[in-house]
Legacy VTK file of the C-alpha trace (Angstrom):
# vtk DataFile Version 3.0
C-alpha trace
ASCII
DATASET POLYDATA
POINTS 226 float
-6.216 13.083 -28.669
-9.404 13.426 -30.729
-10.792 16.810 -29.683
-9.015 18.755 -32.437
-10.645 16.485 -35.041
-14.178 16.190 -33.682
-16.959 17.848 -35.682
-20.006 16.642 -33.720
-20.782 15.637 -30.135
-23.752 13.451 -29.191
-24.871 13.021 -25.572
-26.904 9.851 -24.959
-29.037 8.739 -21.996
-28.162 5.063 -22.376
-24.832 3.269 -22.490
-24.530 1.140 -25.606
-21.619 -0.318 -27.495
-20.798 1.425 -30.746
-20.431 -0.964 -33.680
-18.477 0.137 -36.739
-20.680 0.539 -39.789
-19.645 0.808 -43.410
-16.614 3.046 -43.690
-16.439 3.678 -39.947
-13.784 3.236 -37.306
-14.781 3.090 -33.632
-12.538 4.027 -30.713
-13.549 3.260 -27.123
-15.218 2.902 -24.771
-13.325 5.334 -22.556
-14.208 5.711 -18.885
-15.134 9.373 -18.309
-16.550 9.003 -14.785
-14.889 10.882 -11.939
-14.991 7.720 -9.808
-13.705 5.492 -12.631
-16.672 3.136 -12.420
-17.680 3.601 -16.082
-20.944 5.296 -15.091
-20.090 7.747 -17.862
-18.339 6.520 -20.972
-17.409 7.860 -24.378
-16.753 6.645 -27.898
-15.272 8.315 -30.934
-16.482 7.315 -34.392
-14.620 8.275 -37.553
-16.599 8.219 -40.796
-14.041 7.634 -43.528
-16.572 8.432 -46.258
-17.741 11.820 -44.979
-14.458 12.554 -43.172
-16.255 13.373 -39.910
-15.360 12.605 -36.311
-18.240 12.222 -33.842
-17.841 11.983 -30.084
-20.455 10.134 -28.005
-20.889 10.736 -24.278
-23.145 8.202 -22.561
-24.721 7.446 -19.192
-27.712 5.353 -18.188
-30.514 7.737 -17.354
-28.409 10.618 -18.615
-24.880 11.837 -18.043
-24.660 12.837 -14.378
-21.999 15.440 -13.642
-20.419 16.756 -10.460
-18.329 19.300 -12.367
-18.526 20.562 -15.911
-15.391 22.716 -15.941
-13.632 22.407 -19.307
-16.227 19.803 -20.411
-16.369 21.058 -23.999
-13.393 23.385 -23.806
-11.418 23.912 -27.014
-13.261 21.691 -29.451
-12.425 24.039 -32.340
-14.243 22.129 -35.121
-17.440 21.070 -33.349
-20.497 22.581 -35.048
-23.232 20.796 -33.070
-23.823 19.295 -29.634
-26.781 16.939 -29.919
-28.753 15.681 -26.911
-27.460 18.323 -24.515
-30.687 17.857 -22.543
-29.236 14.486 -21.458
-26.676 16.257 -19.266
-27.720 16.161 -15.609
-26.192 19.259 -14.019
-28.182 19.206 -10.771
-25.090 18.656 -8.578
-22.663 20.771 -10.595
-21.009 23.612 -8.680
-18.666 24.930 -11.367
-19.091 25.508 -15.102
-15.753 27.271 -15.502
-14.730 27.384 -19.184
-17.431 24.796 -19.993
-17.834 25.799 -23.668
-14.788 28.032 -24.014
-13.177 28.191 -27.461
-15.887 26.135 -29.193
-15.235 28.439 -32.086
-17.511 26.830 -34.710
-20.548 26.225 -32.502
-23.316 28.611 -33.573
-26.193 27.838 -31.202
-26.777 26.508 -27.689
-30.058 25.753 -25.925
-29.482 25.357 -22.191
-33.141 25.485 -21.201
-32.915 21.989 -19.685
-29.969 22.869 -17.437
-30.507 22.870 -13.682
-27.889 25.264 -12.360
-29.204 25.911 -8.858
-25.952 24.678 -7.258
-23.518 26.395 -9.615
-21.205 28.986 -8.046
-18.700 29.613 -10.841
-19.629 30.526 -14.428
-16.403 32.353 -15.223
-15.343 32.036 -18.887
-18.273 29.697 -19.523
-18.830 30.856 -23.136
-15.552 32.673 -23.652
-14.351 32.959 -27.250
-17.285 31.170 -28.816
-16.591 33.427 -31.745
-19.343 32.089 -34.059
-22.114 31.809 -31.467
-25.255 33.616 -32.685
-27.988 32.033 -30.532
-27.870 31.317 -26.796
-31.024 30.243 -24.969
-31.423 30.060 -21.200
-34.526 28.746 -19.448
-36.370 28.941 -16.153
-34.162 26.204 -14.681
-31.035 28.206 -15.468
-30.782 29.478 -11.916
-27.882 31.814 -11.156
-28.853 32.659 -7.576
-25.814 30.811 -6.149
-23.264 32.132 -8.644
-20.464 34.332 -7.292
-18.217 34.591 -10.372
-19.393 35.660 -13.850
-16.111 37.198 -14.972
-15.321 36.853 -18.674
-18.529 34.827 -19.064
-19.392 36.060 -22.585
-15.963 37.416 -23.452
-15.161 37.198 -27.154
-18.660 36.108 -28.274
-18.110 38.365 -31.253
-21.083 37.261 -33.387
-23.698 37.340 -30.646
-26.108 40.250 -31.230
-28.793 39.765 -28.563
-28.827 38.210 -25.114
-31.797 37.548 -22.833
-30.685 37.566 -19.185
-34.143 38.320 -17.817
-34.045 35.300 -15.481
-30.547 35.979 -14.154
-30.177 36.560 -10.424
-26.825 38.188 -9.674
-27.386 38.986 -5.994
-24.356 36.901 -4.924
-22.027 37.738 -7.794
-18.846 39.476 -6.636
-16.910 39.406 -9.926
-18.277 40.635 -13.267
-14.947 41.755 -14.687
-14.890 41.622 -18.500
-18.219 39.797 -18.490
-19.163 41.034 -21.991
-15.768 42.242 -23.169
-15.022 41.898 -26.893
-18.600 40.855 -27.638
-18.299 43.510 -30.283
-21.628 42.891 -32.059
-23.723 42.473 -28.928
-26.115 45.419 -29.107
-29.083 44.354 -26.979
-29.199 42.744 -23.529
-32.484 42.125 -21.744
-32.070 42.338 -17.975
-34.535 41.266 -15.299
-35.300 42.746 -11.871
-32.884 40.331 -10.157
-29.906 41.466 -12.213
-28.400 43.196 -9.197
-25.107 44.957 -8.512
-23.938 43.551 -5.196
-22.175 46.147 -3.060
-18.454 45.927 -3.740
-18.831 43.648 -6.771
-16.074 44.204 -9.331
-17.221 45.370 -12.790
-13.853 46.291 -14.340
-14.003 46.275 -18.164
-17.442 44.670 -17.959
-18.449 46.182 -21.342
-15.019 46.713 -22.877
-15.377 46.739 -26.685
-19.058 45.839 -26.351
-21.787 48.256 -27.561
-24.643 46.706 -25.541
-26.891 48.649 -23.217
-25.600 48.654 -19.644
-27.794 47.921 -16.622
-28.888 51.020 -14.740
-31.279 52.090 -12.019
-34.254 51.311 -14.261
-33.189 47.648 -14.099
-32.485 47.676 -10.366
-31.717 50.586 -8.042
-28.450 48.909 -6.978
-26.871 49.907 -10.297
-27.386 53.581 -9.547
-24.527 55.449 -11.233
-22.161 52.483 -11.578
-21.554 53.186 -15.268
-22.091 56.941 -15.279
LINES 1 227
226 0 1 2 3 4 5 6 7 8 9 10 11 12 13 14 15 16 17 18 19 20 21 22 23 24 25 26 27 28 29 30 31 32 33 34 35 36 37 38 39 40 41 42 43 44 45 46 47 48 49 50 51 52 53 54 55 56 57 58 59 60 61 62 63 64 65 66 67 68 69 70 71 72 73 74 75 76 77 78 79 80 81 82 83 84 85 86 87 88 89 90 91 92 93 94 95 96 97 98 99 100 101 102 103 104 105 106 107 108 109 110 111 112 113 114 115 116 117 118 119 120 121 122 123 124 125 126 127 128 129 130 131 132 133 134 135 136 137 138 139 140 141 142 143 144 145 146 147 148 149 150 151 152 153 154 155 156 157 158 159 160 161 162 163 164 165 166 167 168 169 170 171 172 173 174 175 176 177 178 179 180 181 182 183 184 185 186 187 188 189 190 191 192 193 194 195 196 197 198 199 200 201 202 203 204 205 206 207 208 209 210 211 212 213 214 215 216 217 218 219 220 221 222 223 224 225
């Protein structure tokens, strides 16, 4: 109802009632918890003066997630996600389409994410067409991931990508992983960026000028792209 209007998202580590200030309208709270116990709640605040819509996602001690599929999918006007470090992703197993089609979001810092349980990252950043900065950290653990297909598809403004901490030893699907990232010219790979035997890499670099992984990254790549 509000996602097409929202310009900002704020994630808070404490539940608190939103009170309308001068020129504001408050909608909520809405129960966003999977168990419908209001452990996670949201508000929407409309500022009639600045004509902005802000979404608030709250949870005491942080917002604990069991799934983050489609969490921020298709928020076409959002330019900033504040407090993303307050997302607890420890138990998340799928991040399918998590940020897909956030077309105005320019930067993301996921260095606080714990992704050790995540198995699916397909389409995670797909069509973030204005994204220019994407930061991963040491806790961004991909050792359990099996699907990275279309992960960065359509990130057309992204020029560099540091995947030096990525472990792809279990990934079976990399189809179109970087497709249509047409300005992506430099990817930094690490020694654990592995081509699993039989893993699909169809159109992995379609319409993407970036350097492909090869045997100098890990011997498993051999002549995959030759």
